N, C-alpha and C positions, 0 to 999 in steps of 0.2 A: 603533399596530402591536402585534400580539398576541405575548406571550412564547412562545418555542418550547419548551414543556414539555408534560406530558400533558394539560393543560387545552386546549392547541392542538387536540388530537384532537377535542374536542367541537365545535369551530368548523368542522371540515373539511366535514362532510356538507352543511350548509345553505349554506356559502360556495362550495364547489367545484361543487355541482350547477348553479347558474345560470351559472358560469364555463364549465364544459364545454359546456353547452347553447349558450351564446353562440358558442362556437367550432365548432358543428355536430357535437358528439359526443353521440350518443344515450345517455342514462344512465337506467337503471331503479333502480339501487341503489348507494350508496356506503357501505362499511363500514370505518371506520378500525380498524387493528389495534394499532399501537404504534410506539415509536421504535426504529429499527434502530441508529443511531449518531449521534454529533455530532463535528464537527471544527472547525477554526479558522475556516472560512468558511461552514459550512452544517450543517443538521440533516436527517437522513433518516428518513422515516416509511414505514411499510408500510400498505397499505389494499387492500381488494377493491373493484373497480368492475365491476358486472354479473357478480359471482362470480369474476372473474379477478384474480390477484395483481398488484399494481402497487407501484412505489416512488415516493414523492414526495420530491424534494429541494428544500429551502427554503434559499435563500441569504441570508446577511446581508452578503455582499460582492457588489456589482453587477459588479465587475471579474472575480470568479471565475465568475459566471454567464456573462458574455460569453466568457471564456476557454474554458470547457467547451463552449459552443455551437460555437465555432470548432474546437476539437479533435475534436469528434464528426465533423465533415466529413472528417477525415483517416483515419477508421477504415475498414477493409475490411469489417467486419461491425458496422455501427452498431446500437445498440439501437433498439427501436421506441418512439419518442417519441409519447406520446398528446397531450401538451400542454406547450408552453413559453410561459410568460406573464411579462411584465415587471411590476415592482412597481406601475407606474401603470395596469396593465390589470386589476387584481383588488382585491378588498376586503380581502385579507389583508395587503397592504402589503409583500410580499416578492416577489423573483424566484422563480418556481416552475418545476420540470420534473417531469412525471409520465412514468414509463417503465414499459411492460409487460414483466414478466419472469416466467419460471416460478417458482412458489412454492418457496422453499428457505430455507436458513439460512446465516449466515456460516460460513466455513471454520473448523473447530475440530478438536480432537484425535480426535474420533470419526470424522473423515473421512480419516484417514491410511490410505487404502485404495488398492489397485492401480488400480481403475477411475478413481478421482478423480485419481490421479497421471497416468494416461494422458490423460484428458480435459484436465486443466490444462496438462500439458506440450504437447499439440497446439495448444491455443489460444495459449499463449505463443509457441510456435515460429511460428505464423501471424502474430502481431503483430510479432515481431522480425525476420521476413523483410522487413519494410518498411525498406529500407536507404537511407541518404543518402551522398552522395559524400564529405562531410567526414569526416576521421579524428579520433579522440580525440587530443588533444595532451598531451604530458607536462607542459607548463607549467600547463595547467588542472588536472591531477591534483595537482601540487605546491601550487597555489593552494588547492585544496579541502582538503588536509591542513592548510595554514596557517590556514585559516578556522576550523577546528574545534578546533585544538590548545588554545587558551586555555580554551574552555568545557569541553572534556573534562578538562583538569587541574583545573578548579574542581570538577567532579563527583568527581574523584579525592580531593580534599580532604574531601568529604562522606563518601566511602567509608571513609576512615580513613588512618592513617599510611602504609600501604604503597600506597595508591591511586595517587598521582601517579607513584611509581616504576614501577609496572606499566605505566601508560599511556605514560610517557616512553620506556621501554625499547622498547616496540612501535613507537612513532612513529619513533624513531631508526633502528630496523632497517628499517622500511618506506621511509624516505627513501633509505637506502643501496641497498636492493633496487631501488627505482624507477629510480635512476640506472643501475644495472647491467643492468636488464631493460627499458629504455625501448622497445626495438624491439617486444617482444611486446604492449605496452600500446597501441601506436598502431594500433588496429583501426578498421575502418569503423564509422560510427555507424548505429544502428537507432533506430526509434521506440520509446520507452519509456513504459510506463504511469506510472512514477515515484511511485506511491503504493500499491504492491501489498501492503498489509498485509492480514491475514486478514479484516478486516471489509469489504474491497472485493472479496472473492472469495465468490461465492454458489454453494453446492452444492445443486443441485436433485435431483429424483428420478433422472435419468439423464444429467445434464450439469453442467458447471461454467461459470459466467458471471463475467466481470470487469465491475465497475461503477466509477463515479466517475472520469471521464477529465479532470478539471480540471487536473491537474498534468503532463500529457504533455510530454515533451521528447525530445531525441535524445542518444544516448551508447552506451556498451558495454552490450549486453544482460546482461552479468555483473552490472551494477549493479542491475538489476531483480531478478535472482535472489537476490543478496546481501541486498537490502532485505527481501525476503519471508522469508528464513531468519532474519534478525536480529529481525524484528518478530513472530515466533511467540511471543515472550515479552512483548510489549507489552500493557498494559492501559490503556484510556482513563481519564484523570483524572476524566472526567464519569461513567463507568460502571465503577467498579472491580470490580463483581460480574460483569461481562461479560468473559470471558477466553478465549483460545484453548485453554488446557489445561484440559479438563473431566476429564481423567484426570491421574494423577501426571505431572509434568513429566519428559520423557525425551529428552535430547539425541541419543542414538543413534537413536531412532525418527525424530526430526526430520531427522537427517542421511540416514537411509535414504530417506525420502520425497523430499527435495530432491536427494539423490544420484542417484536414478533419473531425475529430470528433467534433471539435468546430463548424464547418459549419453545421453539423447535428443538433446541439443544437440551433444555431441561427435560422435555418429553423423550426424545430419542435416546439420550445417554443417561436418563434418570439422574440428572446432575442437580441436586438440591442446593449445592453451595455455589453454583456459578454466579449468581447475582452478587454475592459477597466478594468473590474473587475478582469480579469485574470492577468493583470499586477500586481495588488496589491497582489493577492494570490501567484503568482510566487515568488515575493519578500519575502512575509511572510514565505512561505514554505522553501525557501532557507535559510533564517535567522534562522529558527527553526533547520534545519539540521546542520548549522554551530555551533549553540549553543550546539547541541547534541555532536558534535565532541569535543568542548572545555571542556565540563563537563564530558566526558566519562572517566571511569577508565582505558580504553585501550589506547595504544599509538595512536596518531592521524594518520589518513590516509591522508598523505600530498598531494598525487596526487588528491584525491577527494576534499580536501579542496581548492586546487588551481582551480579546475574546477568550483566549485560552486561560489567562489569569482570572478573569471574572467568573468563568464557569468551573474553575478548579474546586472551590469549596462545595459546589453543588454535586460534582462528580463524586466527591468523597462522601457526602452525606446520603445521597440517594442512588448513585450509580447511573444506570440507564433507567429512566423513569418509565415503568411498565403499567402504570395505574390505568391507562386508557387502552391497553392492548386487549 
Protein backbone atom coordinates (compact mmCIF):
# COMPACT_ATOMS: atom_id res chain seq x y z
CA UNK A 1 0.00 0.00 0.00
CA UNK A 2 1.43 3.39 -1.04
CA UNK A 3 1.85 6.20 1.51
CA UNK A 4 -0.59 9.07 0.92
CA UNK A 5 1.91 11.89 0.47
CA UNK A 6 3.24 13.87 -2.47
CA UNK A 7 5.04 10.77 -3.75
CA UNK A 8 1.56 9.27 -4.20
CA UNK A 9 0.98 11.82 -6.97
CA UNK A 10 3.74 10.22 -9.02
CA UNK A 11 1.88 6.91 -8.94
CA UNK A 12 -1.48 8.26 -10.04
CA UNK A 13 -0.99 8.69 -13.76
CA UNK A 14 0.18 5.20 -14.65
CA UNK A 15 -2.04 3.45 -12.06
CA UNK A 16 -5.29 5.37 -12.70
CA UNK A 17 -5.10 5.21 -16.49
CA UNK A 18 -5.64 1.43 -16.79
CA UNK A 19 -8.19 1.52 -13.96
CA UNK A 20 -10.33 4.18 -15.67
CA UNK A 21 -9.97 2.37 -19.00
CA UNK A 22 -11.11 -0.89 -17.41
CA UNK A 23 -14.27 0.88 -16.20
CA UNK A 24 -14.99 2.12 -19.74
CA UNK A 25 -13.81 5.71 -19.24
CA UNK A 26 -11.89 7.13 -22.22
CA UNK A 27 -8.79 8.92 -20.93
CA UNK A 28 -6.29 10.81 -23.05
CA UNK A 29 -4.41 12.54 -20.24
CA UNK A 30 -4.15 12.49 -16.44
CA UNK A 31 -2.30 15.34 -14.74
CA UNK A 32 -1.98 15.15 -10.94
CA UNK A 33 -1.97 18.61 -9.29
CA UNK A 34 -1.60 18.31 -5.53
CA UNK A 35 -3.08 17.53 -2.12
CA UNK A 36 -6.23 19.45 -1.20
CA UNK A 37 -6.59 18.21 2.35
CA UNK A 38 -6.28 15.35 4.79
CA UNK A 39 -8.72 14.18 7.44
CA UNK A 40 -9.14 11.36 9.92
CA UNK A 41 -10.38 8.88 7.32
CA UNK A 42 -9.15 10.11 3.93
CA UNK A 43 -6.80 12.25 1.88
CA UNK A 44 -8.08 14.35 -1.04
CA UNK A 45 -6.05 15.06 -4.19
CA UNK A 46 -6.71 17.29 -7.19
CA UNK A 47 -6.01 16.26 -10.77
CA UNK A 48 -6.92 17.01 -14.36
CA UNK A 49 -8.48 14.27 -16.49
CA UNK A 50 -8.73 15.16 -20.19
CA UNK A 51 -8.16 18.77 -19.16
CA UNK A 52 -11.10 18.85 -16.69
CA UNK A 53 -10.67 19.39 -12.96
CA UNK A 54 -11.38 16.40 -10.71
CA UNK A 55 -11.07 15.55 -7.05
CA UNK A 56 -9.74 12.16 -5.98
CA UNK A 57 -10.67 11.04 -2.48
CA UNK A 58 -8.56 8.19 -1.11
CA UNK A 59 -9.98 6.44 1.95
CA UNK A 60 -8.01 4.65 4.63
CA UNK A 61 -11.27 3.67 6.31
CA UNK A 62 -13.46 1.25 4.32
CA UNK A 63 -16.40 2.06 6.63
CA UNK A 64 -16.08 5.76 5.71
CA UNK A 65 -16.03 4.88 2.01
CA UNK A 66 -19.24 2.85 2.33
CA UNK A 67 -20.92 5.52 4.45
CA UNK A 68 -20.22 8.27 1.95
CA UNK A 69 -21.41 6.10 -0.95
CA UNK A 70 -24.69 5.59 0.92
CA UNK A 71 -25.01 9.26 1.84
CA UNK A 72 -24.60 10.43 -1.76
CA UNK A 73 -27.78 8.57 -2.68
CA UNK A 74 -29.68 10.86 -0.30
CA UNK A 75 -28.58 14.07 -2.02
CA UNK A 76 -30.85 16.11 -4.25
CA UNK A 77 -27.90 17.30 -6.34
CA UNK A 78 -25.33 14.50 -6.13
CA UNK A 79 -21.85 15.20 -7.51
CA UNK A 80 -20.81 13.63 -10.81
CA UNK A 81 -18.90 10.52 -9.78
CA UNK A 82 -16.49 9.44 -12.50
CA UNK A 83 -15.20 6.40 -10.64
CA UNK A 84 -15.84 4.62 -7.33
CA UNK A 85 -13.42 1.74 -6.84
CA UNK A 86 -13.00 -0.55 -3.86
CA UNK A 87 -9.53 -1.33 -2.57
CA UNK A 88 -9.51 -4.83 -4.03
CA UNK A 89 -10.36 -3.47 -7.50
CA UNK A 90 -7.26 -1.32 -8.02
CA UNK A 91 -3.48 -1.51 -7.69
CA UNK A 92 -3.27 1.43 -5.25
CA UNK A 93 -4.76 -0.63 -2.44
CA UNK A 94 -7.27 1.98 -1.25
CA UNK A 95 -10.96 2.72 -1.73
CA UNK A 96 -11.12 5.55 -4.29
CA UNK A 97 -13.72 8.03 -5.49
CA UNK A 98 -13.09 10.45 -8.36
CA UNK A 99 -15.52 13.34 -8.69
CA UNK A 100 -15.69 15.92 -11.48
CA UNK A 101 -16.10 19.46 -10.13
CA UNK A 102 -15.47 22.91 -11.61
CA UNK A 103 -11.96 24.07 -10.82
CA UNK A 104 -11.83 26.22 -7.72
CA UNK A 105 -10.22 26.60 -4.32
CA UNK A 106 -11.17 25.96 -0.71
CA UNK A 107 -13.31 28.69 0.83
CA UNK A 108 -11.03 31.33 2.38
CA UNK A 109 -11.10 34.94 3.56
CA UNK A 110 -10.65 36.23 0.01
CA UNK A 111 -14.10 34.75 -0.74
CA UNK A 112 -16.09 36.74 1.85
CA UNK A 113 -18.01 38.34 -0.99
CA UNK A 114 -21.70 39.03 -1.60
CA UNK A 115 -22.04 36.60 -4.53
CA UNK A 116 -20.32 33.78 -2.58
CA UNK A 117 -22.63 34.45 0.37
CA UNK A 118 -25.67 34.28 -1.93
CA UNK A 119 -24.62 31.07 -3.70
CA UNK A 120 -23.56 29.32 -0.50
CA UNK A 121 -26.72 30.35 1.30
CA UNK A 122 -28.94 29.06 -1.53
CA UNK A 123 -27.18 25.70 -1.65
CA UNK A 124 -27.38 25.30 2.13
CA UNK A 125 -31.07 26.21 2.11
CA UNK A 126 -31.65 23.60 -0.58
CA UNK A 127 -29.89 20.97 1.52
CA UNK A 128 -31.65 21.89 4.76
CA UNK A 129 -35.09 21.80 3.15
CA UNK A 130 -34.70 18.02 3.27
CA UNK A 131 -36.69 17.53 6.46
CA UNK A 132 -37.34 14.51 8.65
CA UNK A 133 -40.35 13.98 10.89
CA UNK A 134 -38.29 13.35 14.04
CA UNK A 135 -37.70 16.39 16.25
CA UNK A 136 -34.51 17.30 18.07
CA UNK A 137 -34.79 16.16 21.69
CA UNK A 138 -33.63 18.11 24.74
CA UNK A 139 -32.17 14.95 26.25
CA UNK A 140 -29.87 14.56 23.23
CA UNK A 141 -28.68 18.17 23.58
CA UNK A 142 -27.99 17.72 27.30
CA UNK A 143 -26.13 14.51 26.52
CA UNK A 144 -24.07 16.33 23.88
CA UNK A 145 -23.02 18.93 26.47
CA UNK A 146 -22.14 16.24 28.99
CA UNK A 147 -20.02 14.43 26.40
CA UNK A 148 -17.74 17.40 25.71
CA UNK A 149 -17.52 19.00 29.15
CA UNK A 150 -14.56 17.01 30.48
CA UNK A 151 -12.50 17.42 27.31
CA UNK A 152 -13.27 21.13 27.05
CA UNK A 153 -12.17 21.67 30.67
CA UNK A 154 -8.93 19.82 29.92
CA UNK A 155 -8.38 22.26 27.08
CA UNK A 156 -9.09 25.05 29.56
CA UNK A 157 -6.23 23.78 31.72
CA UNK A 158 -3.89 24.09 28.73
CA UNK A 159 -5.15 27.65 28.15
CA UNK A 160 -4.13 28.76 31.62
CA UNK A 161 -5.48 29.54 35.07
CA UNK A 162 -8.62 31.31 33.88
CA UNK A 163 -9.50 28.77 31.16
CA UNK A 164 -11.58 26.27 33.17
CA UNK A 165 -13.51 29.09 34.83
CA UNK A 166 -14.45 30.66 31.47
CA UNK A 167 -15.64 27.32 30.14
CA UNK A 168 -17.49 26.24 33.31
CA UNK A 169 -19.37 29.55 33.53
CA UNK A 170 -20.63 29.24 29.95
CA UNK A 171 -21.62 25.57 30.37
CA UNK A 172 -23.54 26.34 33.57
CA UNK A 173 -25.40 29.19 31.84
CA UNK A 174 -26.18 27.01 28.82
CA UNK A 175 -27.63 24.22 30.96
CA UNK A 176 -29.96 26.64 32.75
CA UNK A 177 -30.95 28.28 29.48
CA UNK A 178 -31.64 24.92 27.85
CA UNK A 179 -34.09 24.01 30.61
CA UNK A 180 -35.85 27.36 30.32
CA UNK A 181 -35.97 27.34 26.50
CA UNK A 182 -36.54 23.68 25.72
CA UNK A 183 -39.58 24.45 23.57
CA UNK A 184 -37.70 26.47 20.94
CA UNK A 185 -34.95 23.84 20.66
CA UNK A 186 -37.36 21.01 19.74
CA UNK A 187 -37.38 21.75 16.02
CA UNK A 188 -37.87 19.33 13.16
CA UNK A 189 -34.71 17.68 11.88
CA UNK A 190 -33.08 18.46 8.55
CA UNK A 191 -30.40 16.61 6.63
CA UNK A 192 -27.03 18.06 7.73
CA UNK A 193 -23.69 18.00 5.99
CA UNK A 194 -22.11 17.72 9.46
CA UNK A 195 -18.55 18.52 8.38
CA UNK A 196 -19.01 21.92 6.78
CA UNK A 197 -15.62 23.42 7.46
CA UNK A 198 -14.04 25.71 4.90
CA UNK A 199 -11.96 23.00 3.19
CA UNK A 200 -15.20 21.18 2.26
CA UNK A 201 -16.59 24.28 0.54
CA UNK A 202 -15.15 24.87 -2.95
CA UNK A 203 -15.49 28.31 -4.51
CA UNK A 204 -15.30 28.13 -8.30
CA UNK A 205 -15.48 30.88 -10.90
CA UNK A 206 -19.21 31.52 -10.58
CA UNK A 207 -20.59 29.00 -8.07
CA UNK A 208 -19.99 27.33 -4.71
CA UNK A 209 -19.84 23.55 -4.21
CA UNK A 210 -20.05 21.41 -1.09
CA UNK A 211 -17.90 18.28 -1.01
CA UNK A 212 -17.18 15.37 1.37
CA UNK A 213 -20.57 13.89 2.36
CA UNK A 214 -19.14 11.21 4.59
CA UNK A 215 -20.47 12.57 7.91
CA UNK A 216 -24.10 13.38 7.01
CA UNK A 217 -26.71 13.11 9.75
CA UNK A 218 -30.00 14.74 10.75
CA UNK A 219 -30.54 17.54 13.25
CA UNK A 220 -31.17 21.27 13.59
CA UNK A 221 -29.69 23.12 10.61
CA UNK A 222 -28.43 25.70 13.10
CA UNK A 223 -25.82 23.07 13.99
CA UNK A 224 -24.38 23.11 10.44
CA UNK A 225 -24.27 26.91 10.38
CA UNK A 226 -22.62 27.09 13.80
CA UNK A 227 -20.00 24.52 12.82
CA UNK A 228 -19.03 26.54 9.74
CA UNK A 229 -18.68 29.75 11.73
CA UNK A 230 -16.56 28.14 14.45
CA UNK A 231 -14.34 26.34 11.94
CA UNK A 232 -13.34 29.50 10.10
CA UNK A 233 -10.42 29.62 12.55
CA UNK A 234 -9.46 25.95 12.22
CA UNK A 235 -6.15 24.89 10.74
CA UNK A 236 -5.39 21.25 9.94
CA UNK A 237 -2.62 19.72 12.08
CA UNK A 238 -1.29 18.16 8.88
CA UNK A 239 -1.20 21.43 6.91
CA UNK A 240 -0.65 24.30 9.35
CA UNK A 241 0.26 26.61 6.46
CA UNK A 242 -3.20 26.11 4.91
CA UNK A 243 -5.59 28.48 6.68
CA UNK A 244 -8.94 30.15 6.08
CA UNK A 245 -7.60 33.58 7.04
CA UNK A 246 -5.36 34.71 4.17
CA UNK A 247 -5.97 38.25 5.40
CA UNK A 248 -5.82 39.45 9.01
CA UNK A 249 -8.34 37.56 11.16
CA UNK A 250 -11.53 39.64 11.58
CA UNK A 251 -14.47 38.35 13.64
CA UNK A 252 -16.76 41.18 12.53
CA UNK A 253 -16.25 40.31 8.86
CA UNK A 254 -16.89 36.63 9.59
CA UNK A 255 -20.09 37.51 11.45
CA UNK A 256 -21.30 39.75 8.63
CA UNK A 257 -20.82 36.95 6.11
CA UNK A 258 -22.60 34.25 8.14
CA UNK A 259 -25.10 36.78 9.48
CA UNK A 260 -26.25 37.40 5.92
CA UNK A 261 -26.83 33.66 5.44
CA UNK A 262 -28.71 33.52 8.75
CA UNK A 263 -30.98 36.30 7.46
CA UNK A 264 -31.73 34.17 4.39
CA UNK A 265 -32.84 31.34 6.69
CA UNK A 266 -34.98 33.59 8.84
CA UNK A 267 -36.75 34.83 5.71
CA UNK A 268 -37.02 31.57 3.76
CA UNK A 269 -38.09 29.37 6.69
CA UNK A 270 -39.80 32.11 8.74
CA UNK A 271 -37.50 30.96 11.53
CA UNK A 272 -37.73 33.56 14.28
CA UNK A 273 -35.86 31.50 16.88
CA UNK A 274 -32.80 30.67 14.77
CA UNK A 275 -30.57 33.32 16.34
CA UNK A 276 -31.23 31.96 19.84
CA UNK A 277 -30.66 28.36 18.78
CA UNK A 278 -27.45 29.40 17.05
CA UNK A 279 -26.04 30.63 20.36
CA UNK A 280 -26.45 27.17 21.83
CA UNK A 281 -24.89 25.43 18.83
CA UNK A 282 -22.00 27.91 18.60
CA UNK A 283 -21.15 27.03 22.20
CA UNK A 284 -21.61 23.29 21.63
CA UNK A 285 -19.48 23.25 18.49
CA UNK A 286 -16.73 25.27 20.19
CA UNK A 287 -16.71 22.90 23.16
CA UNK A 288 -16.49 19.93 20.78
CA UNK A 289 -13.51 21.44 19.04
CA UNK A 290 -11.80 22.21 22.35
CA UNK A 291 -12.38 18.63 23.46
CA UNK A 292 -10.84 17.41 20.19
CA UNK A 293 -7.72 19.44 20.95
CA UNK A 294 -7.50 18.08 24.50
CA UNK A 295 -7.77 14.44 23.45
CA UNK A 296 -5.71 14.61 20.26
CA UNK A 297 -2.49 12.60 20.04
CA UNK A 298 -0.91 15.61 18.32
CA UNK A 299 0.59 18.61 20.16
CA UNK A 300 -2.16 21.18 20.88
CA UNK A 301 -2.53 24.18 18.60
CA UNK A 302 -2.21 26.82 21.33
CA UNK A 303 -3.13 29.74 19.08
CA UNK A 304 -6.34 28.06 17.96
CA UNK A 305 -7.19 26.97 21.51
CA UNK A 306 -6.90 30.60 22.70
CA UNK A 307 -9.08 31.87 19.86
CA UNK A 308 -11.87 29.42 20.63
CA UNK A 309 -11.85 29.94 24.40
CA UNK A 310 -11.60 33.74 24.06
CA UNK A 311 -14.60 33.91 21.73
CA UNK A 312 -16.73 31.38 23.67
CA UNK A 313 -18.39 33.96 26.01
CA UNK A 314 -19.11 36.22 23.02
CA UNK A 315 -20.75 33.40 21.11
CA UNK A 316 -22.94 32.72 24.13
CA UNK A 317 -23.88 36.36 24.69
CA UNK A 318 -24.54 37.49 21.12
CA UNK A 319 -24.28 34.45 18.83
CA UNK A 320 -23.43 35.57 15.29
CA UNK A 321 -23.44 39.36 15.49
CA UNK A 322 -25.82 40.60 12.76
CA UNK A 323 -25.94 44.27 13.78
CA UNK A 324 -24.17 45.33 10.56
CA UNK A 325 -25.90 42.90 8.20
